[in-house]
C-alpha positions in Angstrom: -5.1 -101.9 38.4 -8.7 -100.7 38.1 -7.6 -97.4 40.0 -4.8 -97.1 37.4 -6.8 -97.9 34.4 -9.4 -95.1 35.4 -6.3 -92.4 36.0 -5.2 -93.0 32.2 -8.9 -93.0 31.2 -8.9 -89.9 32.9 -5.7 -88.4 31.3 -6.9 -89.0 28.1 -10.2 -87.4 28.1 -8.6 -84.6 29.4 -6.1 -84.6 26.5 -8.3 -85.1 23.8 -10.9 -81.6 25.5 -7.3 -80.0 25.0 -7.5 -77.5 21.9 -5.0 -78.3 19.5 -2.8 -75.3 19.4 0.2 -74.8 17.2 2.7 -72.0 15.7 2.6 -69.4 12.4 5.5 -69.0 10.0 4.3 -65.7 8.0 6.3 -65.1 4.8 6.1 -61.6 3.8 7.6 -60.9 -0.4 7.1 -58.7 -3.4 8.5 -56.1 -1.6 11.8 -54.7 -0.4 13.3 -55.9 2.7 12.3 -52.4 4.6 8.7 -52.8 3.7 8.8 -56.7 4.5 9.7 -55.6 8.0 6.9 -52.7 8.4 4.5 -55.7 7.1 5.5 -58.2 9.3 5.4 -56.0 12.4 2.1 -54.8 11.3 0.2 -58.4 10.7 -0.9 -59.6 13.8 -0.6 -63.0 13.0 3.2 -62.5 12.9 3.4 -62.5 16.9 2.2 -66.3 16.7 5.6 -67.4 15.6 6.7 -68.6 18.9 3.3 -68.4 20.7 0.5 -71.1 20.6 -2.3 -70.7 18.6 -5.8 -72.5 18.0 -6.9 -73.1 14.8 -9.9 -70.8 15.3 -7.5 -68.0 16.1 -5.3 -68.8 13.0 -8.4 -68.4 10.8 -9.7 -65.1 12.5 -6.2 -63.4 12.5 -5.7 -64.7 8.9 -8.9 -63.0 7.9 -7.4 -59.4 9.2 -3.8 -60.7 7.6 -4.4 -59.1 4.3 -6.3 -55.6 5.2 -3.2 -55.1 8.1 -0.7 -55.5 5.4 -2.0 -53.1 3.1 -2.6 -50.5 6.0 1.5 -51.0 6.9 2.5 -49.8 3.6 0.6 -46.5 3.1 2.7 -44.3 5.8 5.3 -45.5 2.9 3.3 -44.0 -0.1 1.5 -47.0 -1.0 -1.9 -46.8 -1.0 -3.1 -48.8 -3.6 -1.4 -51.9 -2.9 -2.7 -55.7 -3.5 -1.9 -58.4 -1.6 -2.4 -62.2 -2.2 -2.9 -64.2 0.9 -2.6 -68.1 1.5 -2.8 -70.1 4.4 -1.9 -73.9 4.6 -1.8 -76.5 7.1 1.7 -77.8 8.2 1.3 -80.7 10.3 0.1 -79.1 13.5 1.6 -75.7 12.4 0.7 -72.9 9.9 2.3 -71.4 7.1 0.7 -67.7 6.0 2.0 -66.5 3.1 1.4 -62.7 2.0 2.1 -61.9 -1.7 2.5 -58.0 -2.2 2.0 -55.9 -4.9 2.8 -52.6 -3.5 1.7 -50.3 -6.8 3.0 -47.2 -7.6 4.0 -44.9 -4.7 2.3 -41.7 -4.1 4.8 -38.8 -4.7 4.9 -35.2 -3.6 5.8 -33.4 -6.6 4.8 -29.8 -5.6 4.1 -28.3 -2.1 2.6 -24.8 -2.0 2.4 -22.5 1.3 0.5 -20.0 1.7 1.2 -17.3 4.5 -2.0 -15.8 6.2 -1.5 -11.7 6.7 -1.3 -12.4 10.7 1.8 -14.1 9.9 3.8 -11.4 7.8 2.6 -8.8 10.6 4.3 -10.8 13.1 1.8 -12.1 14.7 2.4 -15.6 16.9 0.2 -18.6 16.6 -0.7 -18.0 20.6 -1.9 -14.5 19.6 -4.1 -15.1 16.9 -5.5 -18.1 19.3 -6.1 -16.0 22.2 
């Protein structure tokens, strides 16, 4: 009986020392589905939807999420996006919401390409480099 009680105490102590692990749910709103997918793929926090994560990890990843979301929009022409982020504990899990306002996309309205003299003479790029 005493031995059983000692084992039970040891098991309970080891459980108390284990960090509480949880999952993360990421919601992206304010943009069309294509941009939502780009943001969700770029935000590292999204990788923890089906993986365990500690509270410290959640806070560290959450601190970077808005910047990662903004950067994900740049290849799509949105260089002045704003992201309002929220982090809410939901039981042992976490809910992260990124409300994105993409702003006006940068549009190329004119392109001008100037060809140098060497190109007009039929000199190849490789010949110019040697």
